[in-house]
C-alpha positions, -999 to +999 in steps of 0.1 A: -097-091+136-094-080+172-128-078+190-116-073+226-119-043+248-082-035+253-068-002+241-082+032+232-107+034+203-093+055+175-121+080+170-112+110+146-103+131+176-081+103+191-063+097+158-055+134+156-043+135+192-021+104+187-007+117+154+005+148+173+017+126+202+038+103+179+046+130+153+033+110+123+007+115+096+002+078+091-025+076+117-045+102+097-038+090+062-037+052+065-067+034+051-061+004+074-070+024+105-107+025+110-131+036+138-129+000+151-091+002+155-076+006+190-043+020+202-025+001+230+002+023+245+017-001+271+021-037+260+049-049+282+036-070+310+058-057+338+054-021+328+016-024+328+016-037+364+042-010+374+019+017+360-008+006+385+013-003+415+047+014+412+053+009+449+056-029+445+088-047+435+082-071+406+096-106+401+116-109+369+100-142+359+065-135+347+050-167+332+020-174+310-009-196+319-036-210+295-067-213+316-104-205+315-103-200+277-077-172+280-040-167+283-030-149+315+004-137+326+011-141+363+036-117+380+047-121+416+050-088+434+068-079+466+065-055+494+099-044+507+116-022+533+151-013+543+141-003+579+129-035+595+145-038+630+169-066+639+171-079+604+201-085+582+202-063+550+206-079+516+211-065+481+193-073+448+222-090+432+214-111+402+177-110+407+168-074+413+187-042+407+222-046+423+218-013+442+185-023+457+189-028+494+163-042+517+160-063+549+123-071+546+106-087+516+073-106+513+056-121+482+023-106+492+007-099+458+001-118+427-008-098+396-025-114+366-027-098+331-051-109+305-030-113+274-060-105+251-076-075+268-047-064+290-070-065+321-050-065+354-060-079+387-039-076+419-046-104+445-035-099+481-021-133+491-007-124+525-031-105+548-005-107+576+019-083+557+017-050+576+030-030+545+004-045+523-023-037+548-012-001+548-015-001+510-050-017+512-062+010+536-047+038+515-061+024+482-093+005+490-104-017+461-070-019+444-063-053+458-086-083+456-089-109+483-072-143+478-106-160+474-113-138+444-086-156+423-103-182+401-095-218+408-082-222+372-055-196+380-048-207+416-038-242+405-011-227+383+007-207+410+044-211+413+066-202+442+085-171+430+121-177+419+135-143+428+121-145+464+136-180+466+169-167+455+170-142+484+159-168+509+185-194+498+213-167+499+204-159+535+200-195+545+237-201+538+243-186+572+210-184+590+204-222+591+226-222+622+209-219+656+240-222+678+255-187+685+292-199+686+288-218+653+271-188+637+297-162+646+326-185+638+310-195+605+320-231+614+289-245+596+284-220+568+271-233+535+275-222+500+250-227+471+261-257+452+286-248+425+288-260+389+320-258+369+318-247+333+330-271+307+334-270+269+301-290+264+280-275+291+250-257+276+228-248+305+221-210+306+237-206+340+269-223+330+274-217+293+282-180+299+308-187+325+345-187+314+358-222+308+370-238+341+353-212+363+323-221+384+291-204+395+260-210+417+238-238+404+204-224+395+172-232+414+149-255+395+113-262+392+106-299+391+080-326+397+092-346+427+078-370+453+090-357+486+098-380+515+066-390+533+044-379+503+023-403+484+024-386+451+045-362+430+041-325+433+054-293+416+083-278+437+111-253+434+145-267+447+180-256+453+210-274+469+238-264+494+273-277+499+300-270+525+324-243+515+350-256+490+335-290+490+313-309+466+293-331+489+257-322+496+248-304+528+211-297+523+182-296+498+159-266+501+124-271+487+094-247+482+061-263+475+037-250+448+006-272+448-028-266+464-030-259+501+007-267+505+016-237+484+044-216+501+056-243+525+094-245+526+112-276+537+149-280+544+164-315+541+198-318+558+223-345+549+250-361+570+282-342+574+302-373+565+299-363+529+282-394+516+257-375+495+270-362+462+264-326+452+256-314+417+293-310+406+301-346+417+271-359+398+282-339+367+316-355+369+302-390+373+280-385+343+309-372+322+330-401+333+305-427+321+318-444+290+284-445+273+278-408+280+312-397+268+304-407+232+278-379+231+304-353+242+331-363+218 
């Protein structure tokens, strides 16, 4: 039996109103519906957050957290603009609506949704975001300060994958600081490619026509970064030179503790000595012991 506070109590008047709203007599005739029953109209996590803050762009990767005796969904939310001066525009692409165009995006808000009661909290995580500051002044009390997020939720934060996808796409060109190299695209990168094979089962490759290739997905992982004493939770992606399979760079976003949000770019020698994901895949497939599992 549900004993939470989520939903609308089905009083006789409410049952009659909902019976008209949904054009059904079941609400009035069913013996299973009592005065303790509740009607929840919006159960979808993203839609609930959108009802409260329709001016925010939502990440597509809401994730559940078991903490504090509850299950919470965490949704990363973004402020965006298409009118930021001297900034290259980009489109939503695979992560947001393809027609969405912006040249400013910040992951300034984290929304949490209690999976039992449906309670929503919006935490302002970037007080330097001018767009968010305008929203805060226009709607005081809607956004909670970062310090209000409980520690048991803060330790489960992940760097948002959709924001990372935008950043890695722009970094293919904007890692260059020399003007001549930039305009000649002499040092442009591409996101490391993976070629689809008959036995590839990863979601990003399995739907690709046989023999074609597509961008390798970014990945969450536990890794010990150079100079660190212990492993940490990070989001990573890799770059290669155009039409080549050697590794150009490893881009990392950190997720743990006070290091949350830090991004590190590890660049590799241009000699091509470091293998990219496709080279590693070929070496694995060429291994005699591994081949038996693909036959």
